[in-house]
N, C-alpha and C positions, 0 to 999 in steps of 0.2 A: 548421410542418412536423412529421411524425410519424416517428420512428426506432425501430427495434427494435435493442436491443442484446443481445449474447451473450457471456457471461463463462465460459470454461473453462480458465484457465491454470494452476490449481492444484487444490484439492479442494473448491471450491464451483462447483455447476453453476447457472447463474444467467442469467435473461432478464428484460428490462424493456422498456417503451415510454415514451418521453419526447415531450412536445410543446415545440417551441421557437417562440416567437412572433416576429414580425418585428422587435420592438424588443430581441431578444436574451435575453429572459427565458425561463426553462424551467419545465416542470411535469411531475411524474413521474405518469404515468397508471397504471403497474403496476411491480412490482418484486419478482420471485420468485427466492428464493435456497433452494437445497438444499445444506446442508453434508454433507461425507462423513466427519465426525469419527469416527462410529461405526465406519466401514469400516476406518479406519487406526489407531484407538486402541490395538489390541493390538500394533501394530508400533513404536508410539512415535514415529511420523513418517509422512509421506505416501509410499506406495509408487506410483511413477508409473504401473505397469500396472494396479493396481486403480483408480487415479484415472481413467485414460483409459476403462477398461471402464464404469465407473459413469457418466461423462459420455455414452457412447454409449446406455446404458439409460435414463438420466433426461432427457436434452436435449430431445427431442421433446415430451415431456409438459409440461415447464416452459415451453417457448415457447408451446404451446397455451393454458396457463394464463395467461401474460402477456398473450397477445393478447385472450383472454377477459375477463380483469380490466380491460383497457383499453377494452373495448367496440368493438374495430375488426376488420376483416378485412385480410388481406394486401394486397389491392388498394388499400387506402388508405394504405399506407406510402410514405413519400418516400425512404426509405433503410433499409438493414439493415447493421448495424455488428457486427463481432466482433473480440474480443482476438486479434491474429495473433502476440502475443509481447510481452515475454519471457515465458517460462514453460516448464512441463513440456511437452515438444514433442507427445506423444500427446494430451494434452487440448487443446493449441492447435489440432492438426489436426482434431479433432473440431468444435470450435466454428466454425472458419473454413470447413471443408468445408460445414457445414450452412448457414452464412450464403450461401455461394456458390450453393448449391442453390436457397434462397429467392430469392435475386437473379435467378437464371437463369429460374426458372419464372415469377415475377411481373413480370420486366422492371423490376427496381428497382435503383437504384444501390447499389453495394457500398462500404463503407468498412472498410478493414483498419486497426484502431486498435492503437497502442502502449499496452499496459496502464498503463505508468507515466505516459503522457500523460493517460489517463482519470483517474488519481489527481490529476494536476496541475490538470485543468480542472474538477474536481467542485465546487470553491468558487465557480465563476462560475454553476453551477446553483443551488447552495444560498444564496448570498449575494449574487450578482452583482457580485463583485469586479472592478474594472478592472485593466488591465494598466499598469505592470509590477508584479509583486508578488514576495516572496521565498517560496519553497517549502521546506519541511522535510518530506521524503518518507521516512517510516520504516515498515518492514514486516518481515516474516520473511526477506525476501531483499535488501532494499534499504535503505540509509541514505544520503541525499543531501540537500545543500542546492543549491537550483536557482533561478536567476533566470528568472522566466517573463515574457516581454516580448510574447508574442502566441501565437496557435495555431500550433504547429509551430516556435515560436521559443524555445529553452531553452539556458541557459548554466549548465553545472554548476560551482559554486563549491566544492564540497567532497563527498567520498564516503568510504565505509569502505575502509580498506586490507585488511581481513580479514572478521571477523564483522559481519553487520548487527545492529542492536539487537535485533530480534524474535528472530533466530537465537541471540544470546547469552542472552536470557531462556530460550529453550526448552532450550538446552544445560545452564544452571544449574539449571532444574527437573528435568531427567533426572538429573543427577549427584546431586541431593538427594532423589530418589524421588518427586517430586511427579507427580500424574496429568497425562496428555496431553489436551488440548493445554496447554503449559506456561506461557505468557506470563501468562495471567489467574490461574493459581495461584501464581505468584511474587508477583504484585501483591497477592493475597489474603494470603498468608503474611507479606508485609512489613507489612501494616496492623497486625499484632500484634506486630512486632518492634522491636528496639532498633537504630536505624541507626547508632549510635556505637560499638557493641561491637567491630566489626571494621574495622581501618583499611585499606580497600581503596585502591588507587592510582586516580588520576583521569587516565586515559589521555590524551594528547596536549595537555594543558593548557597554555596560554600560547604555543602555536605559532603562527607567522604564517599558515600555511594553515589551512583550514577542514575538514580531513579527520578522520575518525574512526578509532579502533581499539579494539576491545573483547576481542581475543583474550587479552592479558595480564590484564585484569580477571578474565575467566572462569577463567583459570588460577589467579590469586589466591584465588578462591572455593574451588576444588577443594583448594589447599593448606591452606587454613584448616579446611575439612570434615575433611580426612585427619588433622588434629591432635586431633580430637576422639575420644576413645575410644568413646563411644557417643552418637550424635547424637539428642537429644530434639526434640520438636515446637517447644520454644522456640528451641532452637539453630538449627533450620530458619528460623523466623521471623526471628531476628537476622541470619542470613546473607542471607536475602532482602532484608531492610530495608537492611543495609549495602551490598549489591550494588547495589539500585535507587537508593540515595542516590548512589553513585559514578557511575551512569549519569546521574542528573539533572544532577550537577555538571559531568560532562564534556559532556553535551549542551548546557548553558547556555553554557559556554565556547566550544564549537565554533559555536554559533548566533551569539553575539556577533561572533565573527570573520567569519562568513558575512555577517552583515548589514554589518558594516564594508566587507567587499569589494563587496558589493552597491551600497552608496551611492557608493563610489569609481568604480563602472563605469556605473551606471544611474541615480544620484540616489536620492532618497528613495523607498522602496517604498510602495505603496498599502497594503499588509498584509503581515504574516507569516502564512503559510497552513501549517497541519499537515495532512498527508493521510497515508493508509496506516494499517494496522490498529494500529500502536503508539500512533498519536493517541488511541485508545480507553482507554489506560492513565491513570487519573484523577491520579496523581501527576506524570506527564510533562505532562499538560495544565496543571497548577498551574505547573510550572516554566516552561512556554512562555508563560504570562500574564505571569510576571515579567520574562522576556527581552524580550517585545513592550512591556511599559510602560516599562522602562529604555530601549529604543530609540526611544521616542516615536512608536510605530505601533501599530495595532490587531491583535489576534489573530483569525483566522477559522479555525475547525475545523467541518467537515461533522458532521452527527449521527454517532454510532457506527457505525450501520447502513450508512452511506455511506462509512465509512473502510476498513472491510473489503472484500473483493472482491465485487462486485455487477454486475448488468447495467445498472443505471441510469447508471452512470459511463461505461460502454462506449457506450451510446446517446447520452449528452450529448456525449462527445468526437466521436462520429461526426456528430451535428447541427452542432456547431461547425465541422467540417471541410467538410460538406455545404454549409453556409451561405456558404462561401468558394468553392465550386464545386470543392472537392478530393474526388475519388473515386478508387477503384482498379478495376482489371480483374480478371477472373476468374483472371488469372495470379498474383495476389498470393500470396507465400509465407509459410508459417508460420515463425516464428523461435524458437529456444530462447533466444537472446540478441539484445537490441536496445537500443542506447544511446539515451537520451532526448536527449542533446546529441551530435550526430554528430561533433562536433570534440573531444570529450573524449578525453584520453589517460590519465587516472588510472584505477586499477583500478575495475573495475565488473563485475557479473555477476548471475546469477539463482541463488541458493543457498537458496531458500526451504525451510525445514524445517517449517513450519506450527507456530508458536509460539502459535496462537490470535490472532496479530496479523496 
């Protein structure tokens, strides 16, 4: 089957076409992404109105290019999928409305995709991982540990109670005067820093739940920075390295608890899967390898280009649902908030600040 996917939840305007074979394997035929980093850089973060207008201006051309790159016409599509949330509501409306128009004109099934589900299912496209697996979803707006037991079947084992990891990276970058987007800048600065210089706290460590909290760590960085009379480039590198080391230690501890909870409820996971833009951070990737090895499971991470927002993950999630006969009507609504686990009660939301993750 052939599915067009549209992604407009934040500041990437993206479209892709994937092919799903009868055996469940997938192939990306095209994947076009246009980042809006330049449009938002002078504001130090994503401006929702600017993002929505850019999606309106860019989306039609990006869809045309995705279809051309794939070498197919709209009549050949078996489905059109769009991220219907969670995200910046203006952008979500643009993408979902466009998908509805395509579905209506070409009499093609519509699939309204949860953006988080798209991240969760991407490893099945890239690595063919089987259910159940443990997902570490970390991005600019979300930090969660989720048991993925099937398409549409998710149990959240842990989440952030305040800042998401990507959001914390972004805010630390901003307070230290690093360029936007901040996540990769903190990572680059940390590579030249002394991670032992500043003794930052390891939030939530040794707690029996698998939740995250990074607000206090972010405050600790601000406190240490304010004590320096004049911050040098080396000070910034040391602050970033010490901050990143604290994030790594906290993440490893939280994942160890999350994997324990997974085994208690679902047995041994087929894999530990990392998804979302934060998985592009090389230091975090290294820490995840250690966690997976100690847990006796394998680590699966999609390529960095499929960790950040893209149309291929939306198209794949749509194909997975379509293969099960799950479609949506033209009455499908855009959502600013949309829980991956409908039964979850712990805090969760969409606070994406565009950390570059």
